[in-house]
Structure formats: C-alpha cells, structure tokens
C-alpha positions in Angstrom: 150.6 257.9 196.4 149.6 261.2 197.9 146.6 259.7 199.8 149.7 257.8 201.2 151.9 260.1 201.9 149.0 262.4 203.6 148.0 259.4 205.6 151.2 259.1 207.0 151.3 262.8 207.8 148.3 262.7 210.0 149.5 259.0 211.7 152.8 261.1 212.6 151.2 264.4 213.7 149.0 262.2 215.7 151.6 260.6 217.7 153.6 263.6 218.0 150.2 265.3 219.7 149.9 261.4 221.8 153.7 261.4 223.2 153.3 265.2 223.8 150.4 264.5 226.5 151.9 261.8 227.9 155.4 263.8 228.6 153.3 266.7 229.9 151.5 264.0 232.3 154.6 262.2 233.4 156.5 266.2 234.3 153.3 266.8 236.5 153.4 263.1 238.2 157.5 264.1 238.7 157.1 267.4 240.3 154.2 266.4 242.8 156.0 266.6 246.2 154.4 263.4 248.2 153.2 263.5 251.7 155.5 263.0 254.1 156.5 259.7 256.4 154.9 260.5 259.8 156.9 258.4 262.6 155.1 256.2 264.8 157.7 256.9 267.4 157.6 260.6 267.8 155.1 261.7 265.2 156.9 264.2 263.7 156.8 264.3 259.6 160.1 262.6 258.0 161.2 263.7 254.3 163.3 261.9 252.5 165.4 259.7 254.1 164.3 258.2 257.3 166.4 258.6 260.4 166.9 258.8 264.2 167.3 262.2 265.8 169.7 260.4 268.5 172.6 262.7 268.7 171.7 265.7 266.8 173.8 268.6 267.4 172.7 272.6 266.6 173.6 274.2 264.2 175.9 276.8 266.1 177.6 273.5 267.2 178.1 272.0 264.0 180.0 275.3 262.8 182.3 274.9 265.4 183.2 271.4 265.1 183.5 271.8 261.2 185.9 274.6 261.5 187.8 275.0 258.1 187.2 271.1 256.8 185.5 271.0 253.6 183.2 268.3 254.5 181.5 267.7 257.7 179.1 264.5 258.2 176.3 265.4 260.7 173.1 265.5 262.2 171.6 269.0 262.9 169.1 270.8 264.4 168.2 274.2 263.7 165.2 276.7 262.9 164.5 277.4 259.3 165.0 281.3 258.4 163.7 280.8 254.7 162.0 278.4 252.1 162.0 278.5 248.4 158.5 279.6 247.8 158.4 278.5 244.3 158.0 274.1 245.6 160.3 274.0 248.6 163.4 272.5 247.2 165.6 274.7 249.3 166.0 276.4 252.6 167.9 278.4 255.0 168.8 277.5 258.7 169.8 280.5 260.8 171.7 280.3 264.2 172.6 283.8 266.3 175.6 285.2 265.6 176.1 282.6 262.4 175.7 282.9 258.9 172.2 281.3 257.3 173.2 277.6 255.8 172.1 277.0 252.4 170.4 273.5 252.3 169.4 271.6 249.6 168.0 268.1 249.5 169.6 264.8 248.1 169.0 263.8 244.0 166.1 266.6 244.5 164.0 263.9 246.1 162.0 265.6 248.5 160.5 269.1 248.8 159.9 270.7 251.9 156.4 272.5 252.9 156.3 276.2 251.9 155.2 277.6 255.3 158.2 276.5 257.6 160.1 279.4 258.2 160.7 279.9 261.9 159.7 276.3 262.8 162.5 273.7 263.8 164.0 271.1 261.7 166.1 267.9 262.2 168.4 267.4 259.2 170.7 264.1 258.2 173.2 264.6 255.9 176.6 266.4 255.8 177.8 270.3 255.3 180.7 271.3 252.9 181.7 274.9 251.9 181.2 275.9 248.2 181.4 279.3 245.7 178.0 279.6 244.6 177.9 281.6 241.4 176.2 284.7 240.1 173.4 282.8 238.0 172.4 280.5 241.2 172.5 283.7 243.6 170.0 285.6 241.3 167.6 282.3 240.8 167.6 281.5 244.6 167.0 285.1 245.1 163.7 284.8 242.6 162.6 281.8 244.6 162.7 284.0 247.5 160.6 286.5 246.3 162.8 289.4 246.4 162.6 292.5 244.2 164.1 292.9 240.7 166.3 295.4 242.2 168.0 293.2 244.9 167.7 290.5 242.2 169.8 293.1 240.0 172.0 294.1 243.1 174.1 290.7 242.8 177.0 290.8 241.1 179.5 288.9 242.8 179.6 285.0 243.6 179.8 284.2 247.0 181.6 281.2 248.9 178.7 279.6 251.3 178.3 277.2 253.8 175.7 274.4 252.5 174.5 271.3 253.5 173.4 268.7 251.6 170.4 266.7 253.7 169.7 263.0 252.7 166.2 263.6 255.2 165.2 266.2 257.2 162.4 265.9 259.8 159.9 268.8 260.8 159.5 269.1 264.3 155.8 269.5 264.8 153.2 267.1 265.4 151.0 266.2 262.0 147.8 264.4 261.7 148.6 260.3 262.2 146.1 260.2 258.9 149.2 261.2 256.5 
C-alpha cells in the first residue's frame, strides 16, 4: 500500500513538472511579437489590423475636431514621442502645442518596435478621454525607464487623451522579405 501511495506521489510530481514546462512554453510563445505584414502597395510595415492610410488626419487636427467629445473614431498620422521600452506595448504620440497622446493596442494584440521614437505612424482606432490612476502612471513611468525619484513624484491621477489603435502603419520602408 505504501509503495502504491509513493508511486502516485511520484506520478503527480512528474505530471506537475510537465504541466509547468508546458505553461512556460505557452507563455513564451504568447509574448512573441510576430513580424509585421508589409504592404505590397506602400512597402510600409503594418501592425495589427490592416487598413488604408486614405483620409488620415494629423494628431493636432484630430484634437481640434474631437473638441469635448468623449470618443472620436479616426485615422491619425503622428510622430512617436516614446514607446514602452519593455516590449512595445504602448506609445505616446506628440504634436507641437498639444499634450502627448497615450496609445495602446486593441486586445493587447500587437506590439510596436522599441526603437521608433521620432518616427511617423498612421493609426486607425478611436481617441477617448480617461482618468489614469496613480498605479498605472507609475507602471508606465517604469516602462519608460524613469528614475525612482521621478516615479515616486507621481501622486495624483491624471486625465489624459488616449487612443486605442486597431492597427498601426510605421511610415518607414522595410525589406520585402519580412
């Protein structure tokens, strides 16, 4: 009887180890950032949903057209000010005379390259206003690589203009082999 119990314990431990290894492998695969599709028409890489750049407006123009609306569907062209340095899971878009706009990606379904600060993008999705919690602001500050003193200085939530992107086109030609 004792042998049978010990045998079952060994089997359970082995099954747990196998399950653990499978979970680690699945996690690694889920975090993989697939290479973007490259449009044969434009040669630009497309992340997330594919869309046409026709009728894209500047970020500054979008802010003016949005006015006080809570939500505004749009295709926006803008300059990337910052991108998450951990895995490209968010970015900020800048425009002269306007506050930076925080951009995240629908269903966490795609990420941007980490080295695109200063580059132009066109995004499709919708702009909206939202209060960002202190906890989230500190998390984004960590992702941005700010110092601990700068992170600790964040003590108030902030109302922000944000954009949920279904797709993003990076306006930089890439090799067709991708």
